[in-house]
TORKE-444837 format. One record per residue: x, y, z of N, C-alpha, C, O in turn; residue in three letters. Coordinates in steps of 0.1 Angstrom, whole numbers, padded with zeros to 4 digits, always signed. Layout:
<rs>
XYZXYZXYZXYZALA/...
</rs>
This chain:
<rs>
+0049-0184+0158+0043-0171+0162+0052-0164+0172+0059-0171+0180MET/+0053-0151+0171+0062-0144+0179+0063-0130+0174+0058-0127+0163GLY/+0069-0121+0181+0070-0107+0176+0079-0106+0164+0089-0113+0162PRO/+0075-0097+0155+0083-0094+0143+0087-0079+0144+0079-0071+0147ILE/+0099-0077+0141+0105-0063+0141+0107-0059+0126+0113-0065+0118ARG/+0101-0047+0123+0103-0042+0109+0117-0041+0106+0121-0043+0094TRP/+0126-0037+0115+0140-0036+0112+0146-0048+0107+0157-0048+0101GLU/+0140-0060+0110+0146-0073+0106+0141-0077+0092+0146-0087+0087GLU/+0131-0070+0087+0126-0073+0074+0132-0065+0063+0132-0052+0064ILE/+0139-0071+0053+0146-0062+0043+0136-0054+0035+0124-0059+0033PRO/+0140-0042+0031+0132-0034+0022+0134-0039+0008+0145-0040+0003ARG/+0123-0041+0001+0123-0045-0013+0120-0033-0021+0110-0026-0020GLU/+0130-0030-0030+0128-0018-0039+0119-0023-0051+0123-0031-0059LYS/+0107-0017-0052+0098-0021-0063+0100-0012-0075+0100-0018-0086ILE/+0103+0000-0073+0106+0010-0084+0113+0022-0078+0114+0023-0066ALA/+0117+0031-0086+0123+0043-0081+0113+0051-0072+0102+0054-0077GLU/+0116+0053-0059+0107+0059-0050+0097+0051-0043+0088+0056-0036GLY/+0098+0037-0045+0088+0028-0039+0096+0016-0032+0103+0009-0039VAL/+0095+0015-0019+0101+0004-0012+0090-0002-0003+0081+0004+0001GLU/+0091-0016-0001+0081-0023+0006+0087-0033+0015+0097-0039+0012ARG/+0081-0035+0027+0084-0047+0035+0070-0054+0037+0060-0047+0038GLN/+0071-0067+0038+0058-0075+0038+0059-0085+0049+0069-0092+0051VAL/+0048-0086+0056+0046-0097+0066+0034-0105+0061+0023-0100+0059ILE/+0036-0118+0060+0025-0127+0055+0019-0134+0066+0025-0140+0075TRP/+0006-0135+0066-0002-0142+0075-0011-0152+0067-0013-0151+0055GLY/-0018-0161+0075-0027-0170+0068-0039-0163+0063-0044-0167+0052GLU/-0044-0153+0069-0057-0146+0065-0054-0132+0060-0064-0126+0056LYS/-0042-0127+0061-0040-0113+0056-0025-0111+0053-0016-0118+0056GLY/-0023-0099+0047-0010-0094+0044-0008-0080+0049-0017-0072+0048THR/+0003-0078+0057+0006-0064+0062+0018-0059+0055+0029-0066+0055LEU/+0018-0047+0049+0029-0042+0042+0032-0028+0047+0023-0020+0050ALA/+0045-0025+0049+0049-0011+0052+0056-0006+0039+0066-0012+0034ARG/+0051+0005+0034+0056+0011+0022+0063+0024+0025+0059+0031+0034PHE/+0073+0027+0017+0079+0040+0017+0078+0046+0003+0083+0040-0007PHE/+0070+0057+0001+0067+0063-0011+0073+0077-0012+0073+0084-0002PHE/+0079+0080-0023+0085+0094-0025+0075+0104-0030+0065+0100-0037ALA/+0076+0116-0026+0068+0127-0030+0067+0127-0045+0077+0126-0052LYS/+0055+0130-0050+0053+0131-0065+0050+0118-0072+0047+0118-0084GLY/+0051+0107-0065+0049+0094-0071+0034+0092-0073+0026+0097-0066LEU/+0031+0085-0084+0017+0081-0087+0016+0066-0088+0024+0060-0096HIS/+0006+0060-0081+0004+0046-0083-0008+0045-0092-0019+0050-0089VAL/-0006+0037-0103-0016+0036-0114-0029+0030-0109-0029+0023-0099ALA/-0040+0033-0116-0053+0026-0112-0052+0011-0112-0046+0005-0121PRO/-0058+0005-0101-0057-0009-0100-0068-0014-0090-0074-0005-0084HIS/-0071-0026-0090-0081-0032-0081-0077-0046-0078-0069-0052-0085LYS/-0082-0051-0066-0078-0065-0062-0089-0071-0053-0098-0064-0048HIS/-0088-0084-0052-0097-0091-0044-0097-0087-0029-0108-0088-0022GLU/-0086-0083-0024-0084-0080-0010-0090-0067-0006-0089-0057-0013ALA/-0097-0067+0006-0101-0054+0012-0088-0048+0017-0079-0055+0021GLU/-0087-0035+0016-0074-0028+0019-0077-0018+0030-0086-0009+0029GLN/-0069-0018+0041-0069-0008+0051-0056+0000+0050-0045-0006+0052HIS/-0057+0012+0046-0045+0021+0044-0043+0030+0056-0052+0039+0058THR/-0032+0030+0063-0030+0038+0075-0017+0046+0072-0006+0041+0070TYR/-0018+0059+0072-0007+0068+0069+0001+0071+0082-0005+0077+0091VAL/+0013+0066+0082+0022+0069+0094+0028+0082+0093+0030+0089+0103LEU/+0033+0086+0081+0040+0098+0079+0036+0104+0065+0035+0096+0056GLU/+0035+0117+0064+0032+0123+0051+0018+0125+0048+0009+0125+0056GLY/+0015+0128+0035+0002+0132+0030+0000+0126+0016+0010+0126+0008ARG/-0011+0120+0013-0014+0114+0000-0029+0116-0004-0037+0119+0004MET/-0031+0114-0017-0045+0115-0022-0049+0102-0029-0041+0097-0037ARG/-0060+0097-0025-0065+0084-0031-0078+0087-0038-0087+0094-0033ILE/-0079+0083-0051-0092+0083-0058-0097+0069-0058-0091+0060-0063SER/-0110+0068-0053-0116+0055-0053-0131+0056-0053-0137+0065-0047ALA/-0138+0048-0061-0152+0048-0062-0158+0062-0066-0168+0066-0061ALA/-0151+0069-0074-0155+0082-0079-0154+0093-0069-0159+0104-0071GLY/-0146+0091-0059-0144+0101-0049-0129+0103-0046-0121+0093-0048ARG/-0125+0115-0042-0111+0117-0038-0110+0119-0023-0118+0126-0017ASP/-0100+0113-0017-0097+0114-0003-0083+0118-0001-0074+0112-0007PHE/-0081+0129+0007-0067+0133+0011-0065+0128+0025-0072+0131+0034GLU/-0054+0120+0027-0051+0114+0039-0038+0119+0044-0028+0121+0036LEU/-0037+0122+0057-0024+0126+0063-0021+0117+0075-0029+0108+0079CYS/-0009+0119+0081-0005+0110+0092-0016+0109+0102-0022+0118+0107ALA/-0018+0096+0106-0028+0093+0117-0042+0089+0111-0051+0086+0119GLY/-0043+0090+0098-0056+0087+0092-0056+0074+0085-0046+0069+0080GLU/-0068+0067+0084-0070+0054+0078-0081+0055+0068-0091+0062+0070VAL/-0080+0048+0057-0090+0046+0047-0092+0031+0044-0082+0024+0042LEU/-0104+0027+0044-0107+0013+0041-0113+0012+0027-0123+0019+0024VAL/-0106+0005+0018-0110+0004+0004-0116-0010+0002-0109-0020+0004ILE/-0129-0011-0001-0135-0024-0003-0130-0032-0014-0123-0027-0023PRO/-0132-0045-0014-0128-0054-0024-0132-0050-0038-0144-0045-0040THR/-0124-0052-0048-0126-0049-0062-0130-0035-0066-0135-0032-0076TRP/-0127-0025-0057-0129-0011-0060-0116-0006-0067-0105-0006-0061ILE/-0117+0000-0079-0105+0005-0085-0101+0018-0078-0109+0026-0074GLU/-0088+0019-0076-0083+0031-0069-0069+0034-0074-0062+0026-0080HIS/-0065+0047-0073-0052+0051-0076-0047+0062-0066-0055+0067-0059GLU/-0034+0064-0065-0028+0072-0054-0018+0082-0059-0010+0078-0068VAL/-0018+0094-0054-0008+0104-0056-0002+0107-0043-0009+0109-0033TRP/+0012+0108-0042+0018+0111-0029+0022+0126-0030+0031+0130-0037PHE/+0016+0133-0021+0018+0148-0020+0030+0152-0012+0035+0163-0013LEU/+0035+0142-0004+0047+0143+0004+0054+0130+0005+0047+0120+0001GLU/+0066+0129+0009+0072+0115+0012+0063+0109+0022+0058+0115+0032ASP/+0060+0096+0020+0050+0089+0029+0056+0076+0034+0063+0069+0027CYS/+0052+0072+0046+0053+0059+0052+0039+0054+0054+0032+0061+0062VAL/+0035+0043+0048+0021+0038+0049+0021+0024+0053+0029+0016+0048VAL/+0012+0020+0062+0009+0006+0065-0004+0002+0057-0014+0009+0058LEU/-0003-0008+0049-0015-0014+0042-0017-0028+0047-0008-0036+0047ASP/-0029-0030+0052-0033-0044+0056-0043-0049+0045-0053-0042+0042PHE/-0042-0061+0041-0050-0067+0030-0056-0080+0035-0049-0088+0041PHE/-0069-0083+0033-0075-0096+0036-0085-0099+0025-0093-0091+0022SER/-0083-0110+0018-0074-0121+0020-0059-0117+0016-0058-0106+0010PRO/-0050-0125+0019-0036-0122+0015-0034-0119+0000-0042-0124-0008PRO/-0024-0111-0003-0021-0106-0016-0014-0117-0024-0001-0116-0026ARG/-0021-0127-0029-0014-0138-0036-0008-0133-0049+0002-0138-0054GLU/-0014-0122-0055-0009-0116-0067+0006-0111-0065+0014-0112-0074ASP/+0009-0106-0053+0023-0102-0050+0032-0114-0050+0043-0113-0055TRP/+0028-0125-0044+0036-0137-0044+0039-0142-0058+0050-0147-0061LYS/+0030-0139-0068+0031-0143-0082+0039-0132-0090+0041-0134-0102GLU/+0043-0121-0083+0050-0111-0090+0042-0101-0097+0047-0093-0105GLY/+0029-0101-0095+0020-0092-0102+0018-0079-0094+0009-0078-0085ARG/+0027-0069-0097+0026-0057-0089+0031-0045-0098+0036-0035-0093GLN/+0028-0046-0111+0033-0036-0121+0026-0023-0118+0033-0012-0121ALA/+0014-0022-0112+0008-0010-0109+0016-0001-0100+0015+0011-0100TYR/+0024-0007-0091+0033+0000-0082+0045+0006-0089+0052+0015-0084LEU/+0047+0002-0102+0058+0008-0110+0053+0018-0119+0061+0023-0128LYS/+0040+0022-0118+0035+0031-0128+0031+0025-0141+0028+0032-0151GLY/+0031+0012-0142+0028+0005-0155+0014-0001-0154+0009-0007-0164ALA/
</rs>
């Protein structure tokens, strides 16, 4: 246990316009994403509850039959197993917290981030 600096965590390029840094905990996963304007994240769902906090930019999330536009300083909580998809209206920096941890990422299952 000790402080972690984002600057010390390498950025993982997931796809063109998508980079991610991940911090793993026993009970949750924290990720910092960098998304390019115009990018679309395909519909997907997962076991983890998701807390999405927009640090920079503007995005639209469709979840549970509703559309939400989020800008810097806003948070959306997406319950477990709710299908959602995202459009980035501007370049964005986003913090996503997931609980329980994203075991699917450890297994390499993240095709939805590549638009597949």
